[in-house]
C-alpha positions as CSV (number, residue, x, y, z in Angstrom):
1,M,0.0,0.0,0.0
2,P,1.6,3.3,-1.1
3,P,2.4,6.0,1.6
4,T,-0.2,8.7,2.1
5,L,-0.4,12.2,3.4
6,P,-1.2,12.5,7.2
7,E,-4.8,13.5,7.9
8,F,-5.2,17.3,7.6
9,S,-5.8,19.1,10.9
10,S,-4.7,16.0,13.0
11,S,-1.8,18.0,14.4
12,V,-2.2,21.6,13.3
13,K,0.0,24.0,15.2
14,L,-1.5,27.1,16.6
15,K,1.5,29.2,15.6
16,Y,0.6,28.7,11.9
17,V,-2.9,29.9,12.5
18,K,-1.5,32.9,14.4
19,L,0.9,33.6,11.4
20,G,-2.0,33.5,9.0
21,Y,-3.9,36.1,11.0
22,Q,-0.8,38.3,11.2
23,Y,-0.6,38.2,7.4
24,L,-4.3,39.2,7.3
25,V,-3.9,42.1,9.7
26,N,-0.8,43.4,7.9
27,H,-2.5,43.1,4.5
28,F,-5.7,44.9,5.4
29,L,-4.6,47.4,8.1
30,G,-4.1,50.1,5.5
31,F,-7.6,49.7,4.2
32,L,-9.1,50.7,7.6
33,L,-8.6,54.4,6.6
34,I,-11.0,53.9,3.6
35,P,-14.3,53.4,5.5
36,I,-13.3,56.2,8.0
37,M,-12.7,58.6,5.2
38,A,-16.0,57.5,3.5
39,A,-18.0,58.1,6.7
40,I,-16.5,61.6,7.0
41,A,-17.3,62.4,3.4
42,V,-21.0,61.2,3.8
43,E,-21.4,63.2,7.0
44,L,-20.1,66.4,5.2
45,L,-22.4,65.9,2.3
46,R,-25.3,65.5,4.7
47,M,-24.6,68.7,6.6
48,G,-24.7,71.0,3.6
49,P,-22.4,74.0,2.9
50,Q,-23.9,76.5,5.4
51,E,-23.6,74.1,8.4
52,I,-20.0,73.1,7.4
53,L,-19.1,76.9,7.2
54,S,-20.7,77.4,10.6
55,V,-18.7,74.6,12.1
56,W,-15.5,75.8,10.5
57,N,-16.1,79.4,11.9
58,S,-16.8,78.0,15.4
59,L,-13.4,76.3,15.5
60,H,-11.5,79.6,15.4
61,F,-8.4,78.2,13.7
62,D,-5.6,80.7,13.3
63,L,-3.1,80.5,10.4
64,V,-0.5,78.3,12.2
65,Q,-3.1,75.8,13.3
66,T,-4.5,75.7,9.8
67,L,-1.1,75.1,8.2
68,C,-0.2,72.5,10.8
69,S,-3.5,70.7,10.2
70,A,-3.0,70.8,6.4
71,F,0.5,69.5,6.7
72,L,-0.6,66.6,9.0
73,I,-3.3,65.6,6.5
74,V,-0.9,65.7,3.6
75,F,1.7,63.8,5.5
76,I,-0.7,61.0,6.6
77,S,-2.0,60.7,3.1
78,T,1.5,60.5,1.6
79,V,2.5,57.8,4.1
80,Y,-0.6,55.8,3.4
81,F,-0.3,55.9,-0.4
82,M,3.4,55.2,-0.4
83,S,3.1,52.2,2.0
84,K,0.2,50.8,0.1
85,P,1.5,47.7,-1.8
86,R,1.6,48.0,-5.6
87,T,-0.8,45.7,-7.4
88,V,1.0,43.0,-9.4
89,Y,-0.6,41.8,-12.6
90,L,0.0,38.6,-14.6
91,V,-0.2,40.0,-18.1
92,D,0.2,36.6,-19.9
93,Y,2.4,33.5,-20.0
94,A,3.6,30.9,-22.5
95,C,4.3,27.2,-22.1
96,Y,6.8,25.3,-24.2
97,K,5.3,22.6,-26.4
98,P,7.8,19.8,-27.2
99,P,8.1,18.5,-30.8
100,V,6.7,15.1,-31.7
101,T,10.2,13.8,-32.3
102,C,10.9,14.0,-28.6
103,R,8.0,11.8,-27.5
104,V,8.8,8.7,-25.5
105,P,6.0,6.0,-25.6
106,F,6.5,3.3,-23.0
107,S,7.2,0.7,-25.8
108,R,10.3,2.6,-27.0
109,L,11.5,3.9,-23.7
110,I,14.8,2.2,-23.1
111,L,15.2,2.2,-19.3
112,K,18.0,0.0,-18.2
113,D,19.9,-3.1,-19.3
114,N,19.3,-4.6,-15.8
115,P,16.1,-6.8,-16.1
116,K,15.1,-6.0,-12.5
117,S,15.4,-2.3,-13.0
118,V,13.4,-2.5,-16.3
119,E,10.7,-4.4,-14.5
120,F,10.6,-1.9,-11.6
121,Q,10.4,1.1,-13.9
122,M,7.8,-0.3,-16.2
123,R,5.6,-1.0,-13.1
124,I,6.2,2.6,-11.9
125,L,5.3,3.9,-15.4
126,E,2.1,1.9,-15.6
127,R,0.9,3.4,-12.2
128,S,2.4,6.8,-12.7
129,G,-0.5,8.5,-14.5
130,L,1.7,9.5,-17.4
131,G,0.5,9.0,-20.9
132,E,2.3,7.9,-24.2
133,E,2.9,11.5,-25.4
134,T,5.3,12.8,-22.8
135,C,8.7,14.0,-24.0
136,L,12.4,13.7,-23.2
137,P,15.2,15.8,-24.7
138,P,17.1,14.4,-27.7
139,A,20.2,13.3,-25.7
140,I,18.2,10.8,-23.7
141,H,16.9,9.2,-26.9
142,Y,20.4,7.9,-27.7
143,I,21.3,4.3,-26.8
144,P,22.9,4.7,-24.3
145,P,21.9,8.2,-23.4
146,N,24.5,10.9,-24.0
147,P,24.1,13.7,-21.4
148,T,26.9,16.1,-22.2
149,M,27.2,19.7,-21.2
150,E,26.7,20.8,-24.8
151,S,23.5,18.7,-25.1
152,A,22.2,20.2,-21.8
153,R,22.8,23.7,-23.0
154,G,21.1,22.7,-26.2
155,E,18.0,21.6,-24.3
156,A,18.0,24.8,-22.2
157,Q,18.2,27.0,-25.3
158,M,15.4,25.0,-27.0
159,V,12.9,25.1,-24.2
160,I,13.7,28.6,-22.8
161,F,14.0,30.5,-26.1
162,T,10.9,28.9,-27.5
163,A,8.8,29.9,-24.4
164,M,10.3,33.4,-24.5
165,D,9.6,33.8,-28.2
166,D,6.0,32.8,-27.6
167,L,5.7,35.2,-24.7
168,F,7.0,38.1,-26.8
169,K,4.5,37.2,-29.6
170,K,1.5,37.0,-27.2
171,T,2.2,40.1,-25.2
172,G,3.9,42.4,-27.7
173,L,6.7,42.9,-25.2
174,K,10.0,44.0,-26.6
175,P,13.3,42.7,-25.0
176,R,14.3,46.3,-24.1
177,D,11.2,46.6,-22.0
178,I,12.2,43.9,-19.5
179,D,13.3,45.4,-16.2
180,I,13.5,42.3,-14.1
181,L,14.5,38.7,-15.2
182,I,14.2,35.7,-13.0
183,V,15.2,32.2,-14.2
184,N,14.7,29.1,-12.0
185,C,16.1,25.7,-12.9
186,S,16.9,23.4,-10.0
187,L,19.5,20.8,-11.2
188,F,21.3,22.5,-14.1
189,S,23.3,25.5,-13.2
190,P,26.0,26.3,-15.8
191,T,28.5,29.2,-16.0
192,P,27.6,31.7,-17.3
193,S,24.1,31.3,-15.7
194,L,20.9,30.6,-17.6
195,S,19.7,34.1,-16.9
196,A,22.9,35.4,-18.6
197,M,22.1,33.1,-21.5
198,V,18.7,34.7,-22.0
199,I,20.3,38.2,-21.7
200,N,22.9,37.3,-24.4
201,K,20.2,35.8,-26.7
202,Y,17.8,38.8,-26.6
203,K,20.4,41.5,-26.0
204,L,18.7,42.8,-22.9
205,R,19.6,46.1,-21.3
206,S,22.8,46.3,-19.2
207,N,21.0,47.6,-16.2
208,I,18.5,44.7,-16.0
209,K,18.0,43.2,-12.6
210,S,18.6,39.5,-13.2
211,F,18.4,36.5,-10.9
212,N,19.2,32.8,-11.3
213,L,17.6,30.4,-8.8
214,S,19.0,26.9,-8.6
215,G,18.6,23.9,-6.3
216,M,15.2,25.0,-5.1
217,G,13.1,22.1,-6.5
218,C,9.7,21.9,-8.1
219,S,8.2,24.8,-6.1
220,A,10.8,27.3,-7.4
221,G,8.3,28.8,-9.8
222,L,6.3,30.2,-6.9
223,I,9.5,31.4,-5.2
224,S,10.2,33.3,-8.4
225,V,6.8,34.8,-8.3
226,D,7.3,35.9,-4.7
227,L,10.7,37.4,-5.6
228,A,9.3,39.2,-8.5
229,R,6.4,40.6,-6.4
230,D,8.9,42.0,-3.8
231,L,11.0,43.6,-6.5
232,L,8.0,45.1,-8.2
233,Q,7.0,46.7,-4.9
234,V,10.2,48.8,-4.9
235,H,10.6,49.4,-8.7
236,P,7.6,51.3,-10.0
237,N,6.4,51.1,-13.6
238,S,8.3,47.9,-14.3
239,N,8.0,44.6,-16.1
240,A,9.3,41.3,-14.7
241,V,9.8,38.1,-16.8
242,I,10.0,34.7,-15.0
243,V,11.3,31.6,-16.7
244,S,10.6,28.3,-14.9
245,T,12.1,25.1,-16.2
246,E,14.0,21.9,-15.4
247,I,16.8,20.6,-17.7
248,I,16.4,16.8,-17.9
249,T,19.6,16.0,-20.0
250,P,22.3,16.1,-17.3
251,N,20.1,14.5,-14.6
252,Y,19.4,11.1,-16.2
253,Y,20.3,8.5,-13.6
254,K,22.4,5.6,-14.9
255,G,22.5,3.3,-11.8
256,N,20.1,0.7,-10.4
257,D,19.1,2.2,-7.0
258,R,15.3,2.1,-7.0
259,A,14.8,5.3,-5.0
260,M,17.0,7.1,-7.6
261,L,15.3,5.6,-10.6
262,L,12.0,7.2,-9.8
263,P,12.8,10.6,-11.3
264,N,13.8,8.9,-14.6
265,C,10.2,7.6,-14.8
266,L,8.4,10.9,-13.8
267,F,10.3,13.9,-15.0
268,R,9.9,15.3,-18.6
269,M,10.9,18.3,-20.5
270,G,9.0,21.6,-20.2
271,A,9.3,25.3,-19.6
272,A,7.1,28.4,-19.0
273,A,7.7,32.1,-19.4
274,I,5.5,34.5,-17.4
275,L,5.2,38.3,-17.6
276,L,4.4,40.2,-14.4
277,S,3.9,43.9,-14.3
278,N,3.0,46.7,-11.8
279,R,2.0,49.2,-14.4
280,R,-1.5,50.6,-14.1
281,S,-1.8,50.6,-17.9
282,D,-1.5,46.8,-17.9
283,R,-4.5,46.4,-15.6
284,W,-6.9,46.3,-18.5
285,R,-5.1,43.6,-20.6
286,A,-3.7,41.5,-17.8
287,K,-5.2,38.1,-17.3
288,Y,-4.8,37.8,-13.4
289,R,-4.0,39.8,-10.3
290,L,-1.7,38.4,-7.7
291,C,-3.5,38.2,-4.3
292,H,-1.2,36.2,-2.0
293,V,2.0,34.2,-1.8
294,V,2.6,32.0,1.2
295,R,5.8,30.1,1.6
296,T,6.6,27.3,4.0
297,H,10.1,25.9,4.5
298,R,10.9,23.0,6.7
299,G,14.6,22.7,6.0
300,A,15.5,23.0,9.7
301,D,14.2,19.4,10.2
302,D,16.8,16.8,9.1
303,K,14.2,14.4,7.6
304,S,12.7,17.2,5.5
305,Y,16.1,18.3,4.4
306,Y,17.2,14.9,3.2
307,C,13.9,13.6,1.7
308,V,14.8,14.8,-1.8
309,Y,18.6,14.7,-2.0
310,E,21.0,14.7,-4.9
311,Q,23.8,12.2,-4.2
312,E,26.0,9.4,-5.6
313,D,25.0,5.7,-5.4
314,K,27.5,3.0,-4.3
315,D,28.8,2.9,-8.0
316,G,29.4,6.6,-8.2
317,N,26.3,7.4,-10.4
318,V,24.7,10.8,-9.5
319,G,20.9,11.0,-9.1
320,I,18.1,12.3,-6.9
321,N,17.2,10.1,-4.0
322,L,13.5,10.2,-3.1
323,S,12.9,9.2,0.5
324,K,10.2,6.7,1.5
325,D,9.0,9.4,4.0
326,L,8.4,11.9,1.3
327,M,4.6,11.8,1.4
328,A,4.5,12.2,5.2
329,I,6.9,15.1,5.1
330,A,4.9,16.7,2.2
331,G,1.8,16.4,4.4
332,E,3.4,18.3,7.3
333,A,4.6,21.0,5.0
334,L,1.1,21.2,3.4
335,K,-0.6,21.5,6.8
336,S,1.7,24.4,7.8
337,N,1.1,26.2,4.5
338,I,-2.6,25.9,4.2
339,T,-3.1,26.7,7.9
340,T,-1.3,30.0,7.2
341,L,-3.1,30.6,4.0
342,G,-6.6,29.8,5.4
343,P,-7.2,33.2,7.3
344,L,-6.3,35.0,4.1
345,V,-8.7,33.3,1.8
346,L,-11.5,31.4,3.7
347,P,-14.8,33.0,4.4
348,A,-15.5,33.9,8.1
349,S,-17.9,31.0,8.6
350,E,-15.2,28.4,7.7
351,Q,-12.6,30.2,9.9
352,I,-15.0,30.2,12.9
353,L,-15.8,26.5,12.5
354,F,-12.1,25.6,12.1
355,L,-11.0,27.6,15.1
356,L,-13.7,26.2,17.3
357,S,-12.7,22.6,16.3
358,L,-9.1,23.3,16.8
359,I,-9.6,24.9,20.3
360,G,-12.0,22.1,21.3
361,R,-9.4,19.5,20.4
362,K,-6.7,21.3,22.3
363,I,-8.7,22.0,25.4
364,F,-11.6,19.5,25.8
365,N,-11.1,16.3,23.8
366,P,-8.2,15.5,21.5
367,K,-10.2,12.7,19.9
368,W,-12.8,15.1,18.5
369,K,-13.0,14.7,14.7
370,P,-11.1,17.7,13.2
371,Y,-13.0,20.2,11.0
372,I,-11.6,20.4,7.5
373,P,-12.1,23.8,6.0
374,D,-13.9,23.8,2.7
375,F,-11.3,25.4,0.4
376,K,-13.8,25.1,-2.5
377,L,-15.6,28.1,-1.0
378,A,-12.4,30.1,-1.4
379,F,-11.3,29.0,-4.9
380,E,-12.9,28.1,-8.2
381,H,-9.8,26.4,-9.6
382,F,-6.9,24.3,-8.2
383,C,-3.5,23.9,-9.8
384,I,-1.7,21.2,-7.7
385,H,1.8,20.5,-8.9
386,A,1.8,17.4,-11.1
387,G,4.6,15.8,-9.2
388,G,3.0,12.3,-9.3
389,R,-0.3,10.5,-9.2
390,A,0.0,9.7,-5.5
391,V,0.4,13.4,-4.5
392,I,-2.6,14.4,-6.6
393,D,-4.7,11.6,-5.1
394,E,-3.9,12.4,-1.5
395,L,-4.4,16.2,-1.9
396,Q,-7.8,15.5,-3.5
397,K,-8.7,13.3,-0.6
398,N,-7.4,15.5,2.2
399,L,-8.9,18.7,0.8
400,Q,-12.1,16.9,-0.3
401,L,-11.9,18.1,-3.9
402,S,-14.0,16.8,-6.8
403,A,-12.6,15.1,-9.9
404,E,-13.0,18.3,-11.9
405,H,-11.0,20.3,-9.3
406,V,-7.9,18.1,-9.9
407,E,-8.6,17.4,-13.5
408,A,-6.1,20.0,-14.7
409,S,-3.3,18.4,-12.6
410,R,-4.1,14.8,-13.7
411,M,-4.3,15.7,-17.3
412,T,-1.1,17.8,-17.2
413,L,0.7,14.8,-15.6
414,H,-0.8,12.5,-18.3
415,R,0.1,14.7,-21.3
416,F,3.4,16.3,-20.3
417,G,4.6,14.4,-17.2
418,N,6.2,16.1,-14.2
419,T,7.8,19.2,-15.8
420,S,8.9,20.4,-12.3
421,S,8.3,24.1,-11.6
422,S,6.6,24.8,-14.9
423,S,3.8,22.2,-14.3
424,L,1.5,24.8,-12.6
425,W,1.4,26.9,-15.8
426,Y,0.5,23.9,-18.0
427,E,-2.4,23.3,-15.6
428,L,-3.5,26.9,-15.7
429,S,-3.3,26.7,-19.5
430,Y,-5.5,23.6,-19.4
431,I,-8.2,25.4,-17.5
432,E,-8.2,28.2,-20.0
433,A,-8.2,25.8,-23.0
434,K,-11.3,24.2,-21.5
435,G,-13.0,27.7,-21.4
436,R,-13.6,27.5,-17.7
437,M,-11.9,30.7,-16.5
438,R,-14.4,33.5,-15.8
439,H,-14.0,37.1,-14.5
440,G,-13.5,37.1,-10.8
441,D,-12.5,33.4,-10.5
442,R,-9.9,32.6,-7.9
443,V,-7.0,30.2,-8.6
444,W,-4.9,28.4,-6.0
445,Q,-1.5,27.2,-7.2
446,I,0.3,24.9,-4.7
447,A,3.7,23.2,-5.2
448,F,6.1,21.1,-3.3
449,G,9.9,21.1,-3.6
450,S,13.2,19.9,-2.2
451,G,14.4,21.5,1.0
452,F,11.5,20.6,2.0
453,K,9.2,23.4,0.8
454,C,5.4,23.9,0.2
455,N,4.5,27.2,-1.5
456,S,1.1,28.7,-2.5
457,A,0.1,31.5,-4.8
458,V,-3.5,32.9,-5.2
459,W,-4.6,34.7,-8.3
460,K,-7.8,36.4,-9.2
461,C,-9.0,36.5,-12.8
462,N,-9.3,40.1,-14.3
463,R,-11.5,39.1,-17.2
464,T,-13.2,36.1,-18.8
465,I,-10.5,34.2,-20.7
466,K,-11.3,33.3,-24.3
467,V,-10.4,29.8,-25.4
468,P,-6.9,30.2,-26.9
469,T,-6.2,29.0,-30.4
470,D,-2.5,28.2,-29.7
471,G,-0.6,27.0,-26.7
472,P,0.5,23.6,-25.4
473,W,-3.0,22.1,-25.5
474,S,-4.1,23.4,-28.9
475,D,-3.8,20.0,-30.6
476,S,-5.0,17.8,-27.8
477,I,-7.5,19.5,-25.6
478,D,-10.5,17.9,-27.4
479,R,-9.2,14.5,-26.3
480,Y,-9.1,15.4,-22.7
481,P,-10.1,14.5,-20.0
482,V,-9.0,11.0,-20.5
483,Y,-9.9,8.0,-18.3
484,I,-7.1,7.0,-16.0
485,P,-7.7,3.6,-14.3
486,E,-7.5,3.3,-10.6
487,I,-4.4,1.8,-9.0
488,V,-5.1,-1.7,-7.8
489,K,-3.8,-2.0,-4.2
490,L,-2.6,-5.5,-3.5
């Protein structure tokens, strides 16, 4: 029987609930001035000009008092508007679509020359939820695979430049208009960096603020969003481009350790390029508005730190070791993350019921059945990182989601495999391709990554999204959803 996530709320810590409410207070404190100012304005309108003049004359302000009062009003207003966070918009994004020549049906996927390893990987593939159209880079198609530095750079150029070109075409953005560039790729970090490669290709400005994130796992895409949001708060009237990818070529494991063979079965090539902006002029054309980003890092715990670990096996072959405790560790990170996120997004009724249940279990009876908040009341769409079938199954069970809520994640895993940090954008593209995204809809993106991390981003749709005529799903969306048989548990 495969490992499962721990039951949500079974051991929720109050500090994460408290942290969520701290985020809530900090986020909305500035808006308390708005109803106060509105009430004053309504009262002034009700009084009329004569009564207002009478009150003014009765105050007997001299010139110094008037100037001091005016200065105080201007100062408070300036501080308020300068401290108010800038709105961050997702203008558009583009996902890399691999060519047909890179597809790896199970029948022609050469796994290992060791019969036991072949049998193990075929069994994993049959239960993985991946389909017959997922793609691997050209170097892995050789027999044996030929993962050289040159071929790894070739894959990086192919996936990143194609996604960037599509983004330029969709948005009309010019390379010289990019103010901030963030590239995240966990396992391939050459010199010069991938961000430098992009700058060289498109001849970006010399004063561009560029960042290259490596070693941060499958949730690095949302870390990039968080970094871009912070940068856009201090750089007005700016554009930020994020490139999320994972380069497969140099990370093909050649050994026979089963825990290190799993990534060979699940990971596939992919990339996404995203344009964020804080320009008010982009408000009308942007697809989404960023509402919240909540990051949880459990790297202080040794088990969490080592559960996804790059290392050598006994024969010196380098690969990623996935611990058998991975699902339990992911569950703990998930609980911490969504307990912090809950106060920001859940309606008051759900928060009250959850808090009452939590307090009752802590004070009166620990055996009380925990109340699981209904996140379906907070979001219309869910983009769960397509890391594997077991992860999607357990999140669906723990969050009590319907088959349609996790459809985008399952179909992305089936069509494209685990594309690491870019998988969330293939899922969002799936929802749009199905014509399901409406004005005002809220989207929850949630991803897990080495370290161990669990990160969430919440977006709100600015306008009803028309079904795109291009994109990664353009030639296959009519065939989805497909039926994926249940795993038989022996």
